[in-house]
N, C-alpha and C positions, 0 to 999 in steps of 0.2 A: 504494500500500500504506500502510495506517495505521501511524502510529508507535506502538510499544508503550509502555505506561505501567507504573506500579508494580504493577498486578495481573498484568500479563504477566510482569514480572520475577519476582514471587513464585511464580507458577505454574510458570514454566520452571525455577526453582530447585528445585522439588519434583517435577518431572516423572519423574525416574528412580524415586524412591521410590513415586510414584503408580503407575507402570507395573508395578512389582514388588509392588504391594499391601502396602506397608510404612507407609502413613500411618494416623494415627488418624482416626476418623470425621469429626471436625470439619474437619480440613484436607482430607480426601478430598472431602467434599461441596463445599467452597469451590473446589477445583481442578476438580471436575466441572462446577460452575456456570459457572466462567470458560470452560472449554473449550466448553461448549454455546453460548456467545455470541461466541467469538473464533476466527474461521477461521484466523488466522495461527498462534496457539498450537496449535490442533487439527492443522494441517498439520505443525508441528514435532513434536508428539507422535506422529502417524502415521508420520512418517519414522523416529523412534526405535524404534517398534514393529517396523517392517520391517527396520531395520538390526540390531536385536537378534536377530530371527528368522533373518536371513541368517547372522549370526555363529554362532548356535546350530547351524544346519544344517551349515555348513561345518566347525565344530569336531567335529561328530558323524561327518562323512564321512571325516575325515582324522585321523591321529594328531597330536595337538597337543603341542608341546614343553611340558615342565613349566613352570609359571608364566605361560604365555601367556594362559590364560583370565583369571587375576587381573589381568594387565596390561591386557587388553582391557576388563575391567570398570572398572578405574580410569580408563582413557582415556575410556570412555563417560560416566563420571560427571563428567569434567572438561572434555570437549570443548565448544567454544564452540557454543552453540545458534543462533547467528546473530542474537541479540538485540542491537539497537543500544543500547549503554550510554551513548553520548555524545550 
């Protein structure tokens, strides 16, 4: 597996906002371009999509305690993406 570089780090830092369609056009295009050529980051983004979808389905199926959704969103935003920073 290839070692991630600065572009991967930047992409993964923006991935949640990218998946939530919250990026401006310049950054969105940059992330899309990187994802089109980096299988490792694409795999991580795909995992996040599936995880968010699973959480959304489970939260819809069951009564969720107040504040849990916000805690899950915060956790998703801060969870380690698996990027090797060292």
